[in-house]
N, C-alpha and C positions, 0 to 999 in steps of 0.2 A: 504494500500500500504506500502511496506517495503522500508526503506532507503537503497540505494544501497551501501553506505559506511559501515554501521554498521550492517545491517540486522534487526535492530529494527523497530517496526511498527511505521509508521507516523500517526499522528493524525490530525484531522480537526482543523486548527489553529483558525478558527472562534469560536469554542466552548470555547476556552480560548485564547484570543488574546495576553496575556502577560505571561511571566515567571518571577520567582524570585528565586534566589539561596541564601540560608543561608550557609555561610562558617563558619564551626565550628572547634574547636580543644579543646578537653579535658575540656568540661564545659564552654568554651568561644565561643562567636560569634563575627564575624567581621561585623560591621555596618558602613555605611557612611552617612553623612548628605547631603541631596538633596539640590540643588540650589533652589532659589525662583523664578527666571525668566530665561527662556531659552534665551541665548545670540543670538541664530540663528533666533528665531521667535519673540522675545520680549514678548511672552505670559507667564502668570503665570504657574508654573509647578505644576502638580497634586501632592499633598502631599509635596509641597515645604517646606523646613526647617525641615522636619522629618528625623529622623535617620532610615535608611532602609537597608534591604537586597538588593542585586544587581538585579535590575529588568529591563525589557525591552520588546519590542514588538516582537512577532513571525512574521517572514516574510512569505509570501505566499509560500506554499509547503515545509516549513521548519518544521522538527520535533521539538517538544517542548524541548527535552533534548539537541538538537543541538543549539537551540536558547538560552537555559540557558548557555551552554558552550560559545557561541559567546558573549553574554552580559557580562559574567564575564571577558572574555578576553578584551573586549572593555573598561570596566569600571575599571578594576583593573590591567590589564597587566598579570594576571595569566593565563597561558596556561595549564589548568588542564586536567587530564585524563578523557576523555568523558565517559568512562564506569563506573565511580564512582559517577555520578550524580544520586541521589536517589529521585524519585518522592514520595512526602508524602501527596499529596492532593491538594485541590484547595480552595482559598479564593476569593470570588467574581469572577472576570474574570482573575485571576492569578493562574497558576499552580506553586506550590511551590516545590522546590528541596532542598535537603541537600547535601552538599559536606563536608566530614570530611578530614581535612588536617592532614598529618603525623607530621607536625611541624608548628609553627607560621610563617606566612609570612606577609609582609607589602606591601600594594598595591601602585601602581603608579596611582592615581586617574585621571580619565578623567575630562572634564569640567562639568559633570553632578553632581559632588559632591564637597563640600568645605573642608571636613575633614573626617577622619575615626578613628576608635578605636576598641579595643577588649573589650568586656563587658561580665559579667557573664550571662549565659543564664537564670539562675533562677531569675535574677533581671531585665531582659530586659523589663518587663511590666511597670517598674517605672524608670529605668535608662538605657540608656539616655532618654531624653524627648525632644520633643514628639516622640512617636513611634506608629505604627499601632498596636493597641491592638489585633485585630483578628490574624494577622500574628504572633505576639509575642506568643500568647497562643498556636497556632498550633505548633510552633517550640518547645516550652516548653513541650507540651504533647508528641511530638515525642521523644525528648531527655530524658524524664522521662520513656519512654517505654510504654506509654499509647496507642499510635497509631503507 
């Protein structure tokens, strides 16, 4: 089924219930540190304390790239061009997107993160720490032109 707004194909959200977007600019990546405990539920956050790309759940009947756009908007305040989200693959149950900025931007983080920073993509497997190694490798390979 196609999305009425964009004409892009919708996908089954159950096949990958989450999306994550790596926001990059000229060899740098914007990461944010996830909270440890959700203030709304009181439950421990999956990958709490990790430095992460901007991730979230796909809503029912929502296309993955629109979910990626919505999650970035909610978590950073960035209202990015929907057509520039590039799907680069999947890690576990997360579809990974890349968004390349024309210039450095600084987010207004929502409650899900405690801090953010720009880091060298080539070093993200070691700094900042901790970081999801599978996601770091996927982004590094993409940026190196391997995938």
